N, C-alpha and C positions, 0 to 999 in steps of 0.2 A: 436643348443644348446644355442648359444649367444642370439638368438631371444627369445627363452623361458625364458632365464634370464631376458631379458629386460621386457617380459610380466609380470613374477612374481614380479620383482621390481616394475613395475608399478602398479600392482594389490594392492601388499602392501602399496605402497605411498597413493592410492586412498583410501584405509580402513584407513589408519592412518589420512588422511585428514577429512573424513567423521566423525571418532571418535572424533577428536579435534573439529570439528564444534559443535557436539553435547554436548561435555563436557564443552567447554568453551562458551555455548548458552548465559548464563548471562552476560558475558563480551562483547561478539562480536555483540549481537543485539543492546546493546545500543549505541556501537561505529559506528556500520554501520549507525544506525538512526542519529548519531551526524555528520557523514560526509554528510548525506543527507541534514540534517539542514544546514551545513556549505555551501552546494553547494546553497541552497536556500537563505542564507544570500548574497552570491556572486552575485546571480540574482538579488536580490532585491536592493543590494548595487550598482550595475550597473546602474538600472533602476534610482535610487534616483540621482545618479552622473550626469546621463544625464539630468535630469529635473532641478535640481537646481545648477549645475556646469557649468562650461565653459572651453575652452581651455586655456584661459589666467588666470583664477582664479580657478583652480581645488580645490576641496575639499579634504582635507588630508584624507588619506586612514583610520585612526583610527576613525574618525569622521563619515565617510561612514559607517564602522562596526557597530559603536554605533547607528547610525539612523537605519540601516536596521536591528539590532537586536532588538531595542526597538518597531520598526513596527510588527515584527514578534511575539514577547512576548505578546504586547498589543492584537493582533488578538487572540493569542492562549489562553490568560487569560480570554478574554470576552467569547470565545466559551467554554472552560471549566467550566466557572462559570454559564452560560446559560443552557449548558448540564446536569451539576450537579442539577441545581435546577428542572429542568424537569425530571431527573431520580429520584429525591427525591419524588416528587409529584406522579410520576405514581407508585412508590414503595408503597406509602402510600395508593393509592387508589386500589390496587390491590385484597384486600379481597371481594370487593363487586362483583368481576368478576367469583368469584367461583360458584355462582349459576347459572350464564349464561353457564359456561362451562359443569355443570352437565346436563342442558337443552340440550345442543348441543350433548353431549354424548346419551342422552335418544333418540334424534331424530334419531341419526345415529343409535342406537340400533333398533329402531322400523322400520326404512327404510330398513335395511339390515336383520333383524331378527337375530341379533347375540348380544353377550354381549362383546361389543369392551373394555370396562373397565377391564374386568377379564382377556381377552386376553392380553391386553396390560400390566397388573400388572404382568401377567407371566413372559412376556420379560424382564421387566425393574424393577419390583417390585412397591411399593407404589408409586403413582404418585399424585403430587399437583402441579396444575399450578402455583399457587401464590410463593410457594417455588422455583419453578424453574426459573420464570422470575426474582425473586430477585436474585437468583445465577448469572444469566446472567447479570443483572445489576451490580453487584459486579465485575464481571469479565470486564466489559467495563471500570469500575472505575479504577480497577487495570490497564489497559493499559497506565494510566497516572503515574503509580508508579514510573517509572525511569526516570522521567522528569529531576531531579536535576541532576542526573549521565550524561545524555544526554548533558544538558546545560553546565556542566563542560567541558566534552569532547570538544564540540563546541568552548568553549572560547578558550581552549588550541591548538585547530586546527588554529584558527584566529591568535594568536600568531606566531604559528609554520609557518603560511603562508608567512611572511617576509623573513624568512631565508631559505625557501625550495628550491627557486631557487638556492641559492648559494650551497646547499647541492647536487642538482642535477648537478651543475656545477663541482663539485669536483668529483662526481661520473663518470660524463663522459667528461673528459678534452678535447676530440676530439669535434670540433664544430659541425660537421656534426651529430654525435652521440647525442649530447646535444640538437641540434635542434629538431632531431627525437622524442627524450623522452619529451620534452616540448610540442611538436605538438601532441603527444599520450596522455598526461595529459590534454592538452586543450580540445582535442576531447571527451575524456570521460567526463570531467566535462560539456562541452556545451551540449553533448546528453543527459546525465542524468539529468541535471538540466532543458533542454527543455523539455524532456517527463514529469517531476514531475510537471513543470509550466502548461502546456498543459492539463495534465490529471486531475490537480486540478481544472483547469477551467471549463473542462468538467464535472466532479464529482458535482462541485458546481451548475452548470446549472440544472443537472439533480436532485440535492438535492431542488434545490429552486422551480423547477416546480412541483416536489413530494410534497413539503411542501404546496404549494397552493391547491393540490387537496385533501390532508388529513386536511387542515383546513376547506376547504368547505364541506367535508364529517363529519366534526364534530369528527374527530378521536381524543382521547386525547393524550396531548404530541405530537403535530405533529413536533415540532422542533426536539424532541429526534429521532423520526423515520427518519426525513430528515438527520439528522447527521449521523445515523447509515449507510443510502443509501449513503451518500457521502463517508464515510470511506470503505465500503464494494466494493464500484465501484473501487478502486484501486487494488481488487483483481481480476486479469484476468479471465474472461470467467464465472466462477461460482459466482463471487461476485455479479454481477447485478441480476443473478436468486434468490439468497438467499435475497438480499436487497429487491426484489418483494414480496417475500413469507411473511418476518416477519411483515410488516405493515398490509398485507390482513390477516393473521392469527389472529393478535390481533384485528382487527376490527371486526372479526367474535365473538371473546371473548366479547368485548365491547358491541356490540349491540344484541349479541344473535342470529343473522340472517346471513345464508350463502349469502344472495343477497348482503349485504353490503359489505361484504368482497370480492364477485366477483366483484364488481364495482371498488373497490380499487386495485385489482390484475390486472383488464385489464387497468385500468387509468395509474397506475405506471409503469405497463410493457409495455404500448404503448410508455410512455416517454423514457423508457430504450431503447426499440427498434429503436425509431426514432433518440435519440441523439447517442447511441451506434453505429448504422449502416450506419446512414446518416451524421450526424455533425461531429463525432470524426474522421472519416476517412479522411474528407475533411481538418481539422485543423491539425491532425497529420500526415497523409500521410502514406507513408511506410519508413520514416526516420530511425525507429528503426532496419528495416531490420532483423526481427526473425521470423524463421519458426513458424506457427500456433501449430504444434505438439511438437515443442521445448518448446513453452509457456506452453502447458499442461504438459508436463514432468517436467519443471522448478517448476510449481507450485505444483505439487506433491511431488517433491523432497524436496524443501525448506519448504513446508509446514510440511511435515513429521519430519523434524528435528528442525525447529525453530517455528512451529504453525501458528498462524494468522499473526505475523510479517513476517515471513518466505514467506507467500503467497504474502503479500504486496510488499515485497522486491524481488521477484522472477525476475520480468522484468528487474528492474535496475542492478540487479546482472549479469543476462544473457547478457544484453547490454555491461557491462564492459568487461565480459569474452570474446566476439567476438572482441572488440576492440583490447584487448590486445593479444589474440592468432592471430590475423591477422597480428601481427607486426613481427613474427618469422616464419620461414620457417618449424621449426619442429612442430609447433602448428597450421599453417594455415590452414592444412585439417580440423581440429576440428571446426574453426571458419566458413569455408565454410559450413560444416554440420549444425552449429546451426543457420546459416542465411537463409533469406527467399528464396532469388534468386540465392544464391551460388556465389554472387559477393561481395567481399570484399577489402578494401583498405589495402594496406602493404607498409609502408615506409621504413623499413630497413629489411636486410638481417642478417641471423646467419654468425658469423664469422666462 
């Protein structure tokens, strides 16, 4: 009876947590992104401090924060500026591709002896490729809509960082417990920031190589498609597949030829395979210690409640859960199930 009550309470608690995650999505997603931005600032800050600082003449923390923030914001500003121009140019030129789309539809109809347009319209209603792509471009622009909120959260996190150690010290007056708590927080920060840094480098490599291919093929707005490839590579498993299909499909529409799209599909796909299966594993190793099945489940779960951002954040959130759950006897079994090899580190025991 007692065990049944615990299961009931546990199920109710899980439902409340899931409901809260959905209801508070507009607050939680920008905050989680701000935490990630803060971790990146800490990583960049450490790099800058190591390059221009020294043991005798250390740069004050607030100056390191300013330099790191400026570096990141300049990069983001330039990226958004160039991406916005590419998106605007692509949006303005979409009308001329409607004829190519109609020609491709006719080729498919003639080859398969069917009316694909009428079948498609019965399923989804009247379809216009120009309108669809403009809506996609608007959605991508909307991803940057919470930038001010994210920056504001990140600034306050930087301010809180100074007093955070003192707060932990008050929460854990026992030195051993304090050391364990600090070690866990440091491990979370190091693991997540390391993952984001390495994943960013891998995604940039994939995007740059894809940009070269698209540029040589004469695909319009190659910077835009390369940027989409970079962003989608942060989504585990399915991100690279979608990133390959988007530019290939657009190439077919632009040139009105399936062969051009096939070349882009094979070339960009080959880049994804080589980078994703050969280079990325060597760079990242198995430091994340997450089961492949868990990655897929986390991708589906967080994607269903937080959309695209949930898919991107699914791996960092799962890493955080494994590290925290491994610290306590009552939740260590969950950490073991989430891990890749069943081996997790634990630093302290439940009292």
